[in-house]
CHARMM internal coordinates of N, CA and C (Angstrom, degrees):
IC EDIT
DIST 1 N 1 CA 1.4467
DIST 1 CA 1 C 1.5326
ANGL 1 N 1 CA 1 C 111.16
DIST 1 C 2 N 1.3545
ANGL 1 CA 1 C 2 N 115.65
DIHE 1 N 1 CA 1 C 2 N -47.08
DIST 2 N 2 CA 1.4715
ANGL 1 C 2 N 2 CA 118.10
DIHE 1 CA 1 C 2 N 2 CA -179.98
DIST 2 CA 2 C 1.5161
ANGL 2 N 2 CA 2 C 112.23
DIHE 1 C 2 N 2 CA 2 C -63.93
DIST 2 C 3 N 1.3465
ANGL 2 CA 2 C 3 N 116.07
DIHE 2 N 2 CA 2 C 3 N -36.82
DIST 3 N 3 CA 1.4583
ANGL 2 C 3 N 3 CA 119.89
DIHE 2 CA 2 C 3 N 3 CA 178.62
DIST 3 CA 3 C 1.5194
ANGL 3 N 3 CA 3 C 110.38
DIHE 2 C 3 N 3 CA 3 C -57.03
DIST 3 C 4 N 1.3383
ANGL 3 CA 3 C 4 N 116.86
DIHE 3 N 3 CA 3 C 4 N -44.08
DIST 4 N 4 CA 1.4555
ANGL 3 C 4 N 4 CA 120.74
DIHE 3 CA 3 C 4 N 4 CA 179.51
DIST 4 CA 4 C 1.5333
ANGL 4 N 4 CA 4 C 111.35
DIHE 3 C 4 N 4 CA 4 C -63.54
DIST 4 C 5 N 1.3262
ANGL 4 CA 4 C 5 N 116.36
DIHE 4 N 4 CA 4 C 5 N -41.55
DIST 5 N 5 CA 1.4814
ANGL 4 C 5 N 5 CA 120.01
DIHE 4 CA 4 C 5 N 5 CA 178.10
DIST 5 CA 5 C 1.5167
ANGL 5 N 5 CA 5 C 111.16
DIHE 4 C 5 N 5 CA 5 C -64.32
DIST 5 C 6 N 1.3270
ANGL 5 CA 5 C 6 N 117.36
DIHE 5 N 5 CA 5 C 6 N -42.39
DIST 6 N 6 CA 1.4610
ANGL 5 C 6 N 6 CA 120.17
DIHE 5 CA 5 C 6 N 6 CA 178.66
DIST 6 CA 6 C 1.5201
ANGL 6 N 6 CA 6 C 110.24
DIHE 5 C 6 N 6 CA 6 C -66.22
DIST 6 C 7 N 1.3257
ANGL 6 CA 6 C 7 N 117.95
DIHE 6 N 6 CA 6 C 7 N -36.39
DIST 7 N 7 CA 1.4506
ANGL 6 C 7 N 7 CA 121.82
DIHE 6 CA 6 C 7 N 7 CA 177.61
DIST 7 CA 7 C 1.5220
ANGL 7 N 7 CA 7 C 109.48
DIHE 6 C 7 N 7 CA 7 C -62.63
DIST 7 C 8 N 1.3034
ANGL 7 CA 7 C 8 N 117.39
DIHE 7 N 7 CA 7 C 8 N -46.23
DIST 8 N 8 CA 1.4653
ANGL 7 C 8 N 8 CA 122.02
DIHE 7 CA 7 C 8 N 8 CA -179.52
DIST 8 CA 8 C 1.5354
ANGL 8 N 8 CA 8 C 110.97
DIHE 7 C 8 N 8 CA 8 C -63.64
DIST 8 C 9 N 1.3170
ANGL 8 CA 8 C 9 N 116.48
DIHE 8 N 8 CA 8 C 9 N -42.37
DIST 9 N 9 CA 1.4646
ANGL 8 C 9 N 9 CA 120.77
DIHE 8 CA 8 C 9 N 9 CA 178.72
DIST 9 CA 9 C 1.5221
ANGL 9 N 9 CA 9 C 110.47
DIHE 8 C 9 N 9 CA 9 C -64.04
DIST 9 C 10 N 1.3290
ANGL 9 CA 9 C 10 N 117.13
DIHE 9 N 9 CA 9 C 10 N -47.32
DIST 10 N 10 CA 1.4491
ANGL 9 C 10 N 10 CA 121.51
DIHE 9 CA 9 C 10 N 10 CA -179.74
DIST 10 CA 10 C 1.5322
ANGL 10 N 10 CA 10 C 110.77
DIHE 9 C 10 N 10 CA 10 C -63.07
DIST 10 C 11 N 1.3252
ANGL 10 CA 10 C 11 N 117.19
DIHE 10 N 10 CA 10 C 11 N -40.58
DIST 11 N 11 CA 1.4583
ANGL 10 C 11 N 11 CA 120.55
DIHE 10 CA 10 C 11 N 11 CA 178.53
DIST 11 CA 11 C 1.5277
ANGL 11 N 11 CA 11 C 110.25
DIHE 10 C 11 N 11 CA 11 C -63.47
DIST 11 C 12 N 1.3217
ANGL 11 CA 11 C 12 N 117.76
DIHE 11 N 11 CA 11 C 12 N -36.73
DIST 12 N 12 CA 1.4689
ANGL 11 C 12 N 12 CA 120.39
DIHE 11 CA 11 C 12 N 12 CA 177.72
DIST 12 CA 12 C 1.5211
ANGL 12 N 12 CA 12 C 110.92
DIHE 11 C 12 N 12 CA 12 C -67.70
DIST 12 C 13 N 1.3319
ANGL 12 CA 12 C 13 N 117.10
DIHE 12 N 12 CA 12 C 13 N -41.90
DIST 13 N 13 CA 1.4762
ANGL 12 C 13 N 13 CA 120.66
DIHE 12 CA 12 C 13 N 13 CA 175.74
DIST 13 CA 13 C 1.5317
ANGL 13 N 13 CA 13 C 109.41
DIHE 12 C 13 N 13 CA 13 C -57.66
DIST 13 C 14 N 1.3256
ANGL 13 CA 13 C 14 N 115.19
DIHE 13 N 13 CA 13 C 14 N -44.87
DIST 14 N 14 CA 1.4708
ANGL 13 C 14 N 14 CA 120.30
DIHE 13 CA 13 C 14 N 14 CA -177.95
DIST 14 CA 14 C 1.5270
ANGL 14 N 14 CA 14 C 110.49
DIHE 13 C 14 N 14 CA 14 C -65.07
DIST 14 C 15 N 1.3225
ANGL 14 CA 14 C 15 N 117.45
DIHE 14 N 14 CA 14 C 15 N -42.31
DIST 15 N 15 CA 1.4720
ANGL 14 C 15 N 15 CA 120.86
DIHE 14 CA 14 C 15 N 15 CA 179.02
DIST 15 CA 15 C 1.5178
ANGL 15 N 15 CA 15 C 110.64
DIHE 14 C 15 N 15 CA 15 C -60.95
DIST 15 C 16 N 1.3227
ANGL 15 CA 15 C 16 N 117.27
DIHE 15 N 15 CA 15 C 16 N -45.59
DIST 16 N 16 CA 1.4699
ANGL 15 C 16 N 16 CA 120.55
DIHE 15 CA 15 C 16 N 16 CA -179.96
DIST 16 CA 16 C 1.5320
ANGL 16 N 16 CA 16 C 111.46
DIHE 15 C 16 N 16 CA 16 C -67.65
DIST 16 C 17 N 1.3087
ANGL 16 CA 16 C 17 N 115.29
DIHE 16 N 16 CA 16 C 17 N -38.24
DIST 17 N 17 CA 1.4682
ANGL 16 C 17 N 17 CA 120.13
DIHE 16 CA 16 C 17 N 17 CA 176.69
DIST 17 CA 17 C 1.5325
ANGL 17 N 17 CA 17 C 109.89
DIHE 16 C 17 N 17 CA 17 C -57.83
DIST 17 C 18 N 1.3282
ANGL 17 CA 17 C 18 N 116.62
DIHE 17 N 17 CA 17 C 18 N -48.39
DIST 18 N 18 CA 1.4495
ANGL 17 C 18 N 18 CA 120.62
DIHE 17 CA 17 C 18 N 18 CA -178.97
DIST 18 CA 18 C 1.5290
ANGL 18 N 18 CA 18 C 111.93
DIHE 17 C 18 N 18 CA 18 C -63.71
DIST 18 C 19 N 1.3016
ANGL 18 CA 18 C 19 N 117.45
DIHE 18 N 18 CA 18 C 19 N -33.21
DIST 19 N 19 CA 1.4652
ANGL 18 C 19 N 19 CA 121.12
DIHE 18 CA 18 C 19 N 19 CA 178.50
DIST 19 CA 19 C 1.5290
ANGL 19 N 19 CA 19 C 112.49
DIHE 18 C 19 N 19 CA 19 C -62.94
DIST 19 C 20 N 1.3276
ANGL 19 CA 19 C 20 N 116.14
DIHE 19 N 19 CA 19 C 20 N -24.92
DIST 20 N 20 CA 1.4597
ANGL 19 C 20 N 20 CA 121.41
DIHE 19 CA 19 C 20 N 20 CA -175.92
DIST 20 CA 20 C 1.5300
ANGL 20 N 20 CA 20 C 112.81
DIHE 19 C 20 N 20 CA 20 C -110.15
DIST 20 C 21 N 1.3201
ANGL 20 CA 20 C 21 N 115.82
DIHE 20 N 20 CA 20 C 21 N 27.14
DIST 21 N 21 CA 1.4530
ANGL 20 C 21 N 21 CA 120.80
DIHE 20 CA 20 C 21 N 21 CA -176.23
DIST 21 CA 21 C 1.5263
ANGL 21 N 21 CA 21 C 112.27
DIHE 20 C 21 N 21 CA 21 C -55.01
DIST 21 C 22 N 1.2978
ANGL 21 CA 21 C 22 N 117.33
DIHE 21 N 21 CA 21 C 22 N -48.16
DIST 22 N 22 CA 1.4709
ANGL 21 C 22 N 22 CA 121.49
DIHE 21 CA 21 C 22 N 22 CA -176.62
DIST 22 CA 22 C 1.5127
ANGL 22 N 22 CA 22 C 111.38
DIHE 21 C 22 N 22 CA 22 C -58.80
DIST 22 C 23 N 1.3345
ANGL 22 CA 22 C 23 N 115.87
DIHE 22 N 22 CA 22 C 23 N -47.83
DIST 23 N 23 CA 1.4739
ANGL 22 C 23 N 23 CA 119.95
DIHE 22 CA 22 C 23 N 23 CA -178.44
DIST 23 CA 23 C 1.5355
ANGL 23 N 23 CA 23 C 111.59
DIHE 22 C 23 N 23 CA 23 C -66.74
DIST 23 C 24 N 1.3304
ANGL 23 CA 23 C 24 N 116.23
DIHE 23 N 23 CA 23 C 24 N -39.84
DIST 24 N 24 CA 1.4801
ANGL 23 C 24 N 24 CA 120.02
DIHE 23 CA 23 C 24 N 24 CA -179.36
DIST 24 CA 24 C 1.5299
ANGL 24 N 24 CA 24 C 110.08
DIHE 23 C 24 N 24 CA 24 C -64.62
DIST 24 C 25 N 1.3196
ANGL 24 CA 24 C 25 N 115.90
DIHE 24 N 24 CA 24 C 25 N -46.91
DIST 25 N 25 CA 1.4723
ANGL 24 C 25 N 25 CA 119.84
DIHE 24 CA 24 C 25 N 25 CA -179.70
DIST 25 CA 25 C 1.5271
ANGL 25 N 25 CA 25 C 110.38
DIHE 24 C 25 N 25 CA 25 C -61.98
DIST 25 C 26 N 1.3434
ANGL 25 CA 25 C 26 N 117.17
DIHE 25 N 25 CA 25 C 26 N -39.41
DIST 26 N 26 CA 1.4798
ANGL 25 C 26 N 26 CA 120.84
DIHE 25 CA 25 C 26 N 26 CA -178.86
DIST 26 CA 26 C 1.5267
ANGL 26 N 26 CA 26 C 110.65
DIHE 25 C 26 N 26 CA 26 C -67.49
DIST 26 C 27 N 1.3204
ANGL 26 CA 26 C 27 N 117.65
DIHE 26 N 26 CA 26 C 27 N -39.54
DIST 27 N 27 CA 1.4588
ANGL 26 C 27 N 27 CA 120.73
DIHE 26 CA 26 C 27 N 27 CA -174.90
DIST 27 CA 27 C 1.5331
ANGL 27 N 27 CA 27 C 112.97
DIHE 26 C 27 N 27 CA 27 C -84.63
DIST 27 C 28 N 1.3247
ANGL 27 CA 27 C 28 N 117.38
DIHE 27 N 27 CA 27 C 28 N -40.63
DIST 28 N 28 CA 1.4768
ANGL 27 C 28 N 28 CA 120.25
DIHE 27 CA 27 C 28 N 28 CA -173.20
DIST 28 CA 28 C 1.5086
ANGL 28 N 28 CA 28 C 114.38
DIHE 27 C 28 N 28 CA 28 C -117.86
DIST 28 C 29 N 1.3103
ANGL 28 CA 28 C 29 N 118.65
DIHE 28 N 28 CA 28 C 29 N -8.89
DIST 29 N 29 CA 1.4493
ANGL 28 C 29 N 29 CA 120.96
DIHE 28 CA 28 C 29 N 29 CA 174.91
DIST 29 CA 29 C 1.5267
ANGL 29 N 29 CA 29 C 114.57
DIHE 28 C 29 N 29 CA 29 C 97.27
DIST 29 C 30 N 1.3156
ANGL 29 CA 29 C 30 N 113.29
DIHE 29 N 29 CA 29 C 30 N 164.85
DIST 30 N 30 CA 1.4650
ANGL 29 C 30 N 30 CA 121.03
DIHE 29 CA 29 C 30 N 30 CA -177.12
DIST 30 CA 30 C 1.5305
ANGL 30 N 30 CA 30 C 112.54
DIHE 29 C 30 N 30 CA 30 C -64.77
DIST 30 C 31 N 1.3103
ANGL 30 CA 30 C 31 N 116.89
DIHE 30 N 30 CA 30 C 31 N -39.72
DIST 31 N 31 CA 1.4688
ANGL 30 C 31 N 31 CA 120.14
DIHE 30 CA 30 C 31 N 31 CA -176.58
DIST 31 CA 31 C 1.5075
ANGL 31 N 31 CA 31 C 111.57
DIHE 30 C 31 N 31 CA 31 C -61.57
DIST 31 C 32 N 1.3242
ANGL 31 CA 31 C 32 N 116.41
DIHE 31 N 31 CA 31 C 32 N -44.44
DIST 32 N 32 CA 1.4844
ANGL 31 C 32 N 32 CA 120.98
DIHE 31 CA 31 C 32 N 32 CA -179.86
DIST 32 CA 32 C 1.5227
ANGL 32 N 32 CA 32 C 108.74
DIHE 31 C 32 N 32 CA 32 C -64.32
DIST 32 C 33 N 1.3212
ANGL 32 CA 32 C 33 N 116.62
DIHE 32 N 32 CA 32 C 33 N -45.41
DIST 33 N 33 CA 1.4643
ANGL 32 C 33 N 33 CA 118.73
DIHE 32 CA 32 C 33 N 33 CA -179.80
DIST 33 CA 33 C 1.5305
ANGL 33 N 33 CA 33 C 109.68
DIHE 32 C 33 N 33 CA 33 C -60.65
DIST 33 C 34 N 1.3147
ANGL 33 CA 33 C 34 N 117.51
DIHE 33 N 33 CA 33 C 34 N -48.99
DIST 34 N 34 CA 1.4658
ANGL 33 C 34 N 34 CA 120.66
DIHE 33 CA 33 C 34 N 34 CA -177.32
DIST 34 CA 34 C 1.5222
ANGL 34 N 34 CA 34 C 112.33
DIHE 33 C 34 N 34 CA 34 C -62.36
DIST 34 C 35 N 1.3259
ANGL 34 CA 34 C 35 N 117.40
DIHE 34 N 34 CA 34 C 35 N -38.99
DIST 35 N 35 CA 1.4586
ANGL 34 C 35 N 35 CA 120.48
DIHE 34 CA 34 C 35 N 35 CA 178.40
DIST 35 CA 35 C 1.5233
ANGL 35 N 35 CA 35 C 111.28
DIHE 34 C 35 N 35 CA 35 C -64.15
DIST 35 C 36 N 1.3248
ANGL 35 CA 35 C 36 N 117.59
DIHE 35 N 35 CA 35 C 36 N -46.19
DIST 36 N 36 CA 1.4587
ANGL 35 C 36 N 36 CA 120.40
DIHE 35 CA 35 C 36 N 36 CA -179.49
DIST 36 CA 36 C 1.5204
ANGL 36 N 36 CA 36 C 111.48
DIHE 35 C 36 N 36 CA 36 C -70.80
DIST 36 C 37 N 1.3157
ANGL 36 CA 36 C 37 N 117.73
DIHE 36 N 36 CA 36 C 37 N -33.31
DIST 37 N 37 CA 1.4589
ANGL 36 C 37 N 37 CA 121.14
DIHE 36 CA 36 C 37 N 37 CA 176.01
DIST 37 CA 37 C 1.5208
ANGL 37 N 37 CA 37 C 110.03
DIHE 36 C 37 N 37 CA 37 C -61.02
DIST 37 C 38 N 1.3033
ANGL 37 CA 37 C 38 N 116.27
DIHE 37 N 37 CA 37 C 38 N -47.09
DIST 38 N 38 CA 1.4743
ANGL 37 C 38 N 38 CA 121.77
DIHE 37 CA 37 C 38 N 38 CA 178.82
DIST 38 CA 38 C 1.5196
ANGL 38 N 38 CA 38 C 110.49
DIHE 37 C 38 N 38 CA 38 C -63.60
DIST 38 C 39 N 1.3302
ANGL 38 CA 38 C 39 N 117.38
DIHE 38 N 38 CA 38 C 39 N -44.19
DIST 39 N 39 CA 1.4652
ANGL 38 C 39 N 39 CA 121.44
DIHE 38 CA 38 C 39 N 39 CA -178.80
DIST 39 CA 39 C 1.5204
ANGL 39 N 39 CA 39 C 111.83
DIHE 38 C 39 N 39 CA 39 C -63.31
DIST 39 C 40 N 1.3235
ANGL 39 CA 39 C 40 N 117.16
DIHE 39 N 39 CA 39 C 40 N -51.83
DIST 40 N 40 CA 1.4668
ANGL 39 C 40 N 40 CA 120.18
DIHE 39 CA 39 C 40 N 40 CA -176.65
DIST 40 CA 40 C 1.5393
ANGL 40 N 40 CA 40 C 111.91
DIHE 39 C 40 N 40 CA 40 C -66.32
DIST 40 C 41 N 1.3153
ANGL 40 CA 40 C 41 N 117.22
DIHE 40 N 40 CA 40 C 41 N -40.01
DIST 41 N 41 CA 1.4709
ANGL 40 C 41 N 41 CA 119.16
DIHE 40 CA 40 C 41 N 41 CA 179.64
DIST 41 CA 41 C 1.5430
ANGL 41 N 41 CA 41 C 109.88
DIHE 40 C 41 N 41 CA 41 C -66.73
DIST 41 C 42 N 1.3108
ANGL 41 CA 41 C 42 N 116.97
DIHE 41 N 41 CA 41 C 42 N -36.42
DIST 42 N 42 CA 1.4720
ANGL 41 C 42 N 42 CA 120.80
DIHE 41 CA 41 C 42 N 42 CA 177.80
DIST 42 CA 42 C 1.5306
ANGL 42 N 42 CA 42 C 110.34
DIHE 41 C 42 N 42 CA 42 C -67.18
DIST 42 C 43 N 1.3140
ANGL 42 CA 42 C 43 N 117.42
DIHE 42 N 42 CA 42 C 43 N -39.73
DIST 43 N 43 CA 1.4702
ANGL 42 C 43 N 43 CA 120.24
DIHE 42 CA 42 C 43 N 43 CA 177.62
DIST 43 CA 43 C 1.5187
ANGL 43 N 43 CA 43 C 111.49
DIHE 42 C 43 N 43 CA 43 C -61.26
DIST 43 C 44 N 1.3139
ANGL 43 CA 43 C 44 N 116.54
DIHE 43 N 43 CA 43 C 44 N -47.34
DIST 44 N 44 CA 1.4749
ANGL 43 C 44 N 44 CA 119.65
DIHE 43 CA 43 C 44 N 44 CA 179.20
DIST 44 CA 44 C 1.5112
ANGL 44 N 44 CA 44 C 110.37
DIHE 43 C 44 N 44 CA 44 C -60.88
DIST 44 C 45 N 1.3286
ANGL 44 CA 44 C 45 N 117.18
DIHE 44 N 44 CA 44 C 45 N -45.66
DIST 45 N 45 CA 1.4648
ANGL 44 C 45 N 45 CA 121.31
DIHE 44 CA 44 C 45 N 45 CA 179.94
DIST 45 CA 45 C 1.5339
ANGL 45 N 45 CA 45 C 110.81
DIHE 44 C 45 N 45 CA 45 C -63.03
DIST 45 C 46 N 1.3118
ANGL 45 CA 45 C 46 N 117.79
DIHE 45 N 45 CA 45 C 46 N -38.46
DIST 46 N 46 CA 1.4579
ANGL 45 C 46 N 46 CA 121.08
DIHE 45 CA 45 C 46 N 46 CA 179.75
DIST 46 CA 46 C 1.5289
ANGL 46 N 46 CA 46 C 111.52
DIHE 45 C 46 N 46 CA 46 C -64.67
DIST 46 C 47 N 1.3172
ANGL 46 CA 46 C 47 N 117.10
DIHE 46 N 46 CA 46 C 47 N -41.38
DIST 47 N 47 CA 1.4640
ANGL 46 C 47 N 47 CA 119.45
DIHE 46 CA 46 C 47 N 47 CA 177.03
DIST 47 CA 47 C 1.5364
ANGL 47 N 47 CA 47 C 109.86
DIHE 46 C 47 N 47 CA 47 C -66.79
DIST 47 C 48 N 1.3367
ANGL 47 CA 47 C 48 N 117.27
DIHE 47 N 47 CA 47 C 48 N -42.22
DIST 48 N 48 CA 1.4702
ANGL 47 C 48 N 48 CA 120.83
DIHE 47 CA 47 C 48 N 48 CA 179.28
DIST 48 CA 48 C 1.5091
ANGL 48 N 48 CA 48 C 112.39
DIHE 47 C 48 N 48 CA 48 C -58.63
DIST 48 C 49 N 1.3117
ANGL 48 CA 48 C 49 N 116.79
DIHE 48 N 48 CA 48 C 49 N -39.84
DIST 49 N 49 CA 1.4680
ANGL 48 C 49 N 49 CA 121.43
DIHE 48 CA 48 C 49 N 49 CA -174.72
DIST 49 CA 49 C 1.5172
ANGL 49 N 49 CA 49 C 112.99
DIHE 48 C 49 N 49 CA 49 C -95.66
DIST 49 C 50 N 1.3196
ANGL 49 CA 49 C 50 N 118.02
DIHE 49 N 49 CA 49 C 50 N 9.28
DIST 50 N 50 CA 1.4608
ANGL 49 C 50 N 50 CA 122.96
DIHE 49 CA 49 C 50 N 50 CA 179.40
DIST 50 CA 50 C 1.5254
ANGL 50 N 50 CA 50 C 112.80
DIHE 49 C 50 N 50 CA 50 C 61.36
DIST 50 C 51 N 1.3402
ANGL 50 CA 50 C 51 N 116.09
DIHE 50 N 50 CA 50 C 51 N 28.69
DIST 51 N 51 CA 1.4460
ANGL 50 C 51 N 51 CA 120.83
DIHE 50 CA 50 C 51 N 51 CA 175.36
DIST 51 CA 51 C 1.5178
ANGL 51 N 51 CA 51 C 110.66
DIHE 50 C 51 N 51 CA 51 C -85.24
DIST 51 C 52 N 1.3149
ANGL 51 CA 51 C 52 N 116.52
DIHE 51 N 51 CA 51 C 52 N -14.55
DIST 52 N 52 CA 1.4486
ANGL 51 C 52 N 52 CA 121.88
DIHE 51 CA 51 C 52 N 52 CA -176.61
DIST 52 CA 52 C 1.5217
ANGL 52 N 52 CA 52 C 108.32
DIHE 51 C 52 N 52 CA 52 C -135.65
DIST 52 C 53 N 1.3061
ANGL 52 CA 52 C 53 N 115.27
DIHE 52 N 52 CA 52 C 53 N 153.50
DIST 53 N 53 CA 1.4554
ANGL 52 C 53 N 53 CA 120.29
DIHE 52 CA 52 C 53 N 53 CA 178.35
DIST 53 CA 53 C 1.5126
ANGL 53 N 53 CA 53 C 109.59
DIHE 52 C 53 N 53 CA 53 C -143.32
DIST 53 C 54 N 1.2883
ANGL 53 CA 53 C 54 N 113.85
DIHE 53 N 53 CA 53 C 54 N -167.26
DIST 54 N 54 CA 1.4566
ANGL 53 C 54 N 54 CA 120.29
DIHE 53 CA 53 C 54 N 54 CA -178.84
DIST 54 CA 54 C 1.5161
ANGL 54 N 54 CA 54 C 108.39
DIHE 53 C 54 N 54 CA 54 C -129.91
DIST 54 C 55 N 1.2935
ANGL 54 CA 54 C 55 N 115.85
DIHE 54 N 54 CA 54 C 55 N 136.15
DIST 55 N 55 CA 1.4707
ANGL 54 C 55 N 55 CA 120.86
DIHE 54 CA 54 C 55 N 55 CA 176.48
DIST 55 CA 55 C 1.5192
ANGL 55 N 55 CA 55 C 107.08
DIHE 54 C 55 N 55 CA 55 C -122.19
DIST 55 C 56 N 1.3007
ANGL 55 CA 55 C 56 N 115.56
DIHE 55 N 55 CA 55 C 56 N 133.91
DIST 56 N 56 CA 1.4503
ANGL 55 C 56 N 56 CA 119.84
DIHE 55 CA 55 C 56 N 56 CA 176.01
DIST 56 CA 56 C 1.5146
ANGL 56 N 56 CA 56 C 107.62
DIHE 55 C 56 N 56 CA 56 C -121.48
DIST 56 C 57 N 1.3193
ANGL 56 CA 56 C 57 N 115.64
DIHE 56 N 56 CA 56 C 57 N 128.05
DIST 57 N 57 CA 1.4712
ANGL 56 C 57 N 57 CA 121.41
DIHE 56 CA 56 C 57 N 57 CA -177.90
DIST 57 CA 57 C 1.5072
ANGL 57 N 57 CA 57 C 110.06
DIHE 56 C 57 N 57 CA 57 C -124.08
DIST 57 C 58 N 1.2865
ANGL 57 CA 57 C 58 N 114.03
DIHE 57 N 57 CA 57 C 58 N 149.67
DIST 58 N 58 CA 1.4692
ANGL 57 C 58 N 58 CA 119.56
DIHE 57 CA 57 C 58 N 58 CA 174.71
DIST 58 CA 58 C 1.5324
ANGL 58 N 58 CA 58 C 104.90
DIHE 57 C 58 N 58 CA 58 C -124.44
DIST 58 C 59 N 1.3340
ANGL 58 CA 58 C 59 N 114.39
DIHE 58 N 58 CA 58 C 59 N 118.91
DIST 59 N 59 CA 1.4550
ANGL 58 C 59 N 59 CA 120.51
DIHE 58 CA 58 C 59 N 59 CA -178.06
DIST 59 CA 59 C 1.5137
ANGL 59 N 59 CA 59 C 110.46
DIHE 58 C 59 N 59 CA 59 C -104.62
DIST 59 C 60 N 1.2820
ANGL 59 CA 59 C 60 N 115.62
DIHE 59 N 59 CA 59 C 60 N 147.91
DIST 60 N 60 CA 1.4657
ANGL 59 C 60 N 60 CA 119.46
DIHE 59 CA 59 C 60 N 60 CA 175.14
DIST 60 CA 60 C 1.5171
ANGL 60 N 60 CA 60 C 108.72
DIHE 59 C 60 N 60 CA 60 C -141.83
DIST 60 C 61 N 1.2953
ANGL 60 CA 60 C 61 N 114.64
DIHE 60 N 60 CA 60 C 61 N 148.86
DIST 61 N 61 CA 1.4460
ANGL 60 C 61 N 61 CA 120.89
DIHE 60 CA 60 C 61 N 61 CA 178.68
DIST 61 CA 61 C 1.5351
ANGL 61 N 61 CA 61 C 109.99
DIHE 60 C 61 N 61 CA 61 C -76.57
DIST 61 C 62 N 1.3289
ANGL 61 CA 61 C 62 N 116.60
DIHE 61 N 61 CA 61 C 62 N 133.65
DIST 62 N 62 CA 1.4745
ANGL 61 C 62 N 62 CA 119.44
DIHE 61 CA 61 C 62 N 62 CA 178.41
DIST 62 CA 62 C 1.5104
ANGL 62 N 62 CA 62 C 109.58
DIHE 61 C 62 N 62 CA 62 C -116.20
END
COOR INIT
IC SEED 1 N 1 CA 1 C
IC BUILD
């Protein structure tokens, strides 16, 4: 269930990122845009293909 939620969240980040391509490239350059494009698209694909998951831990001092 969490994997699906993280996939949806990451896909939304990626969608919004792509919407602002012109501004991102103008402010931070092509290399930054290309790196984040590759990273976010890979994250979405990893969640889609079950190559990635989510782990939640709760730590306590003993």
